[in-house]
C-alpha positions as CSV (number, residue, x, y, z in Angstrom):
1,M,18.7,-7.9,12.1
2,V,17.0,-6.5,15.2
3,L,17.5,-3.0,13.9
4,T,15.9,-4.0,10.6
5,I,12.9,-5.4,12.3
6,A,12.6,-2.4,14.7
7,A,13.0,0.0,11.7
8,G,10.2,-2.0,9.9
9,L,7.9,-1.7,12.8
10,T,8.6,2.0,13.2
11,D,8.1,2.5,9.5
12,D,4.8,0.6,9.5
13,R,3.6,2.7,12.5
14,A,4.7,5.9,10.7
15,L,2.7,4.8,7.7
16,L,-0.3,4.1,9.9
17,D,0.1,7.6,11.5
18,R,0.0,9.1,8.0
19,I,-3.3,7.2,7.3
20,R,-4.7,8.6,10.6
21,E,-3.9,12.1,9.4
22,G,-5.8,11.5,6.2
23,D,-2.9,10.6,3.9
24,T,-4.0,7.4,2.2
25,S,-0.6,7.0,0.4
26,G,0.5,5.3,3.7
27,A,-2.2,2.7,3.0
28,A,-0.8,2.2,-0.5
29,E,2.7,1.5,0.9
30,L,1.3,-0.9,3.5
31,F,-0.7,-2.6,0.7
32,E,2.5,-3.0,-1.4
33,R,4.2,-4.5,1.6
34,Y,1.6,-6.8,3.1
35,A,-1.1,-7.6,0.4
36,P,0.7,-10.6,-1.1
37,A,1.0,-12.3,2.4
38,I,-2.6,-11.4,3.3
39,L,-3.8,-12.8,-0.1
40,R,-1.9,-16.1,0.4
41,F,-3.4,-16.4,4.0
42,A,-6.9,-15.6,2.8
43,D,-6.6,-18.0,-0.2
44,R,-5.4,-20.8,2.1
45,L,-8.3,-20.3,4.4
46,L,-11.1,-19.7,1.9
47,A,-9.9,-21.9,-1.0
48,D,-11.2,-19.4,-3.6
49,R,-8.8,-17.0,-5.2
50,A,-11.4,-14.5,-6.2
51,V,-13.0,-14.4,-2.8
52,A,-9.5,-14.2,-1.2
53,E,-8.8,-11.1,-3.4
54,E,-12.0,-9.5,-2.3
55,V,-11.2,-10.2,1.4
56,T,-7.7,-8.7,0.9
57,Q,-9.2,-5.5,-0.5
58,E,-11.6,-5.4,2.4
59,V,-8.7,-5.7,4.8
60,F,-7.0,-2.6,3.4
61,L,-10.3,-0.7,3.3
62,K,-10.7,-1.5,6.9
63,L,-7.1,-0.4,7.5
64,I,-8.0,3.0,6.2
65,S,-11.4,3.3,8.0
66,R,-10.2,1.8,11.3
67,A,-6.6,3.2,11.5
68,H,-7.7,5.1,14.7
69,Q,-8.4,1.7,16.4
70,Y,-4.8,0.5,16.2
71,D,-3.5,0.6,19.8
72,G,0.1,-0.3,19.2
73,R,0.2,-3.4,21.4
74,A,1.0,-5.6,18.4
75,G,2.9,-5.0,15.2
76,V,1.0,-3.5,12.3
77,S,1.4,-6.8,10.3
78,S,-0.1,-8.7,13.2
79,W,-3.0,-6.3,13.3
80,L,-3.6,-6.7,9.6
81,F,-3.5,-10.5,9.9
82,A,-6.1,-10.3,12.7
83,I,-8.3,-8.2,10.5
84,A,-7.8,-10.8,7.7
85,A,-8.6,-13.7,9.9
86,N,-11.8,-12.0,11.1
87,A,-12.8,-11.1,7.5
88,C,-12.2,-14.7,6.4
89,R,-14.4,-16.0,9.3
90,D,-17.1,-13.5,8.4
91,R,-16.9,-14.5,4.7
92,R,-17.2,-18.3,5.6
93,R,-20.1,-17.6,7.9
94,R,-21.8,-15.5,5.2
95,D,-21.2,-17.9,2.4
96,R,-21.8,-21.0,4.6
97,R,-18.9,-22.8,2.8
98,A,-16.9,-25.6,4.1
99,P,-13.4,-24.3,5.0
100,V,-10.6,-25.5,2.7
101,I,-7.0,-24.6,2.4
102,P,-5.4,-25.1,-1.0
103,L,-1.6,-25.2,-0.7
104,D,-1.2,-24.2,-4.3
105,G,-3.0,-20.9,-3.9
106,L,-0.1,-19.1,-5.4
107,P,1.4,-21.7,-7.8
108,D,5.1,-22.2,-8.0
109,P,6.6,-21.3,-11.3
110,P,6.9,-24.4,-13.5
111,D,10.3,-26.0,-13.6
112,R,11.0,-26.6,-17.3
113,T,13.5,-29.3,-16.5
114,E,11.0,-31.2,-14.4
115,G,9.6,-34.4,-16.0
116,A,5.9,-35.2,-16.2
117,E,6.3,-37.9,-13.6
118,R,7.9,-35.6,-11.0
119,G,5.1,-33.0,-11.7
120,L,2.5,-35.6,-11.1
121,L,4.1,-36.7,-7.8
122,D,4.3,-33.1,-6.6
123,R,0.6,-32.6,-7.5
124,E,-0.3,-35.8,-5.7
125,R,1.6,-34.7,-2.6
126,K,0.0,-31.3,-2.5
127,D,-3.4,-32.9,-2.9
128,A,-2.7,-35.3,-0.1
129,V,-1.6,-32.4,2.2
130,R,-4.7,-30.5,1.2
131,R,-6.9,-33.4,2.1
132,A,-5.1,-33.7,5.5
133,L,-5.5,-30.0,6.2
134,N,-9.2,-30.2,5.4
135,A,-9.5,-32.7,8.2
136,L,-8.4,-30.1,10.8
137,S,-10.8,-27.9,12.7
138,E,-10.9,-24.2,11.6
139,E,-9.1,-23.2,14.8
140,Q,-6.3,-25.7,14.2
141,R,-6.0,-24.8,10.5
142,E,-5.7,-21.0,11.3
143,A,-3.0,-21.5,13.9
144,L,-1.0,-23.9,11.7
145,V,-1.2,-21.8,8.6
146,L,-0.1,-18.6,10.5
147,A,2.8,-20.4,12.2
148,R,4.0,-22.8,9.6
149,Y,3.2,-21.1,6.3
150,H,3.6,-17.5,7.3
151,G,6.4,-18.1,9.8
152,M,4.8,-16.2,12.7
153,P,6.0,-16.8,16.2
154,Y,3.5,-18.3,18.6
155,S,3.1,-15.0,20.5
156,E,2.2,-13.2,17.3
157,V,-0.2,-16.0,16.2
158,A,-1.8,-15.6,19.7
159,Q,-2.3,-11.9,19.1
160,V,-3.7,-12.4,15.7
161,L,-6.2,-15.0,16.8
162,G,-7.0,-13.4,20.2
163,I,-6.0,-16.4,22.2
164,S,-3.2,-17.3,24.6
165,V,0.2,-18.7,23.6
166,G,-0.7,-21.9,25.3
167,A,-3.9,-22.2,23.2
168,V,-1.8,-21.7,20.1
169,K,0.6,-24.4,21.1
170,T,-2.3,-26.8,21.9
171,R,-4.0,-26.1,18.5
172,I,-0.8,-26.6,16.6
173,F,0.1,-29.7,18.6
174,R,-3.3,-31.2,17.9
175,A,-3.1,-30.2,14.2
176,V,0.3,-31.9,13.8
177,E,-1.0,-35.0,15.6
178,T,-4.0,-35.1,13.3
179,L,-1.8,-34.7,10.3
180,K,0.6,-37.4,11.5
181,S,-2.3,-39.8,12.1
182,H,-3.7,-39.0,8.6
183,F,-0.4,-39.8,6.9
184,S,0.2,-42.9,9.0
185,E,-3.1,-44.3,7.6
186,G,-1.9,-44.9,4.1
187,E,-0.9,-41.5,2.8
188,R,2.7,-41.1,1.8
189,A,5.2,-40.1,4.6
190,W,5.2,-36.4,5.4
191,N,6.8,-34.3,8.1
192,A,4.4,-31.6,9.4
193,V,7.3,-29.4,10.5
194,N,8.8,-29.0,7.0
């Protein structure tokens, strides 16, 4: 597994080197690899699929125009998520919109065997989680989404957000405590870790 991760990092960096040399096909390959995750991230932060798609395109345009700024301290994927986080912040500031994170940004395929009652319960649960996430600060929401929904280790979340690992832990702890509090006040039971 370590070899696969190391090979992926080397491969990403080789693609970035191709972009630096003017070969934009490297950007196309990185787009294929990372656009779905960047889109999900942006959609959860912006709560608007069309705007999230625009931001995702902006991220990859910035990848091409700023490839020379990549310093190699973090993985290429971390660098792309940092660009995406900044682009989302810029878009929210520009649009002066309240930040919202929809959990159904990329809907799950419908289960044909699922009854209407189960579907309603699932929708209610997603809505309850969305309301709870909306109660978090922007900083807590970003850290939680990167760590829990994108599976990034705290060290990588810290690199993406430009903060210390301790700050990441604090933000996620406070986010989880806020979510626990929210769900203990009448919402259905929920485990923030799952």
